[in-house]
Each structure stands twice: as C-alpha cells, then as structure tokens.
N, C-alpha and C positions, 0 to 999 in steps of 0.2 A: 388930030387926036385919034389914037387907035381904039378899037373896041375891046381891048384887053386891059385888065387892071388886077393887081394883087395887093391886098392889105393884110398885115399880120399884127398880132398882139398876143399877150399872155394873160391867163386868168387861172383861178383855182376851181377845180371841179368840186362837186358836192362832198366827195371824200377827202378833200384837202390837198389832193395831188395837183401839182402845177401842170397846166396844159398850154401848149403852143397851139394857137388857132390862126388860120388864115382863110380869107375869103377871096375868091377869084371870080372876076366878072368876065364872061365870054359870051358874045352874041346877046348882050343885054340881060343875062341871067347871072345871079350871084350864087356860087356854090361854096359851101363851108367845109373846111377840113380841120382835123385836130390830131395831135399826137402828144404822148406823155413825155417822152425823152427825146433827146437830139437824134438818136439813130433809130428810133421807132419808125414804123411806116405811117405815112399820113393816111387817115381814115376819113372818108367822106361822111359828113354829118347831114343826113336827110332832113332832120327836124331840129335845126339849131335853136338854142334857147333865146328868149328875148334879150338876155344880157349880151349875147354875141351880135344880134341885130343892132342894138343900141351902140355898141362899140364900133360897128361898121359905119353907122350913120355919123358918129362923131368924127371918124377918120375921113369920111367922104367930105364932110363940111370943111375940115382943115385943108384937104387937097383942093377944094374949090377956091379957097382963099389964096392958095399958091398957084392957081390957074393950071392945075394938073388934071382936074375933072371939070365938067360943065355943071352949071346949077341945075340942069334937068336931072342929073343923076341923084341929087339929094331928094328931089320929088319922087323919083322912082323908088328909092329905098324907103322913104316914108310911106308910100302907098303899099309896098310889100309888107312892111311891119304892121300897118293897120289892118291889112287883109288877114294876116296870120294871128295877130293879137289885137282884136278890136278895142280892148280896154286900155291899151298902152298909152301912156302920157309922153308925148314927144315935145320936149322943150327946145326952143330955138338955140 
C-alpha cells in the first residue's frame, strides 16, 4: 500500500455555495483543498472545519472495509480530529 491517498466530496459553504473538497495524504499528513467551481484553482485549507474532518473519517472507514486503507489510518485521523477539536463526538 502506498503512502499516498486522495479522498474527495462536496459540501455547502456557510454562504450556501457548493464546494468541492478533497483531502490528500502524503507522508502520513492529510492536507485539505477546496474550490467553488470546476475550473477554479484548488486552494489549500490550512484550518479545515470539523465537518471536513468527519467526512474524511467516514471515507477512511469505508476504504478500510474495501481494504484500500489500513485500520491504523482510522486511528490516526481520529487522533488528529481530537487534537484539533477536543469536544468532537466520534461515532463508530
């Protein structure tokens, strides 16, 4: 299994605009990017919201079931979420 992974999804921003978001793991670190429209430039999100972290966690769990990621990755993402958002509720 390589040390690279990309996971993407769509969500609505606070102003109601649709956002395309993707998270990229390289060298054990997840980096988030977002853009509004298809041909806009991807912009790195240095402080992604909890909503994006939870979406990433859900996607990681689904990929573990398909044997695309290891179970350790779920634990790493959970630790990162709790480090950034100590009051976050992580349901299994």
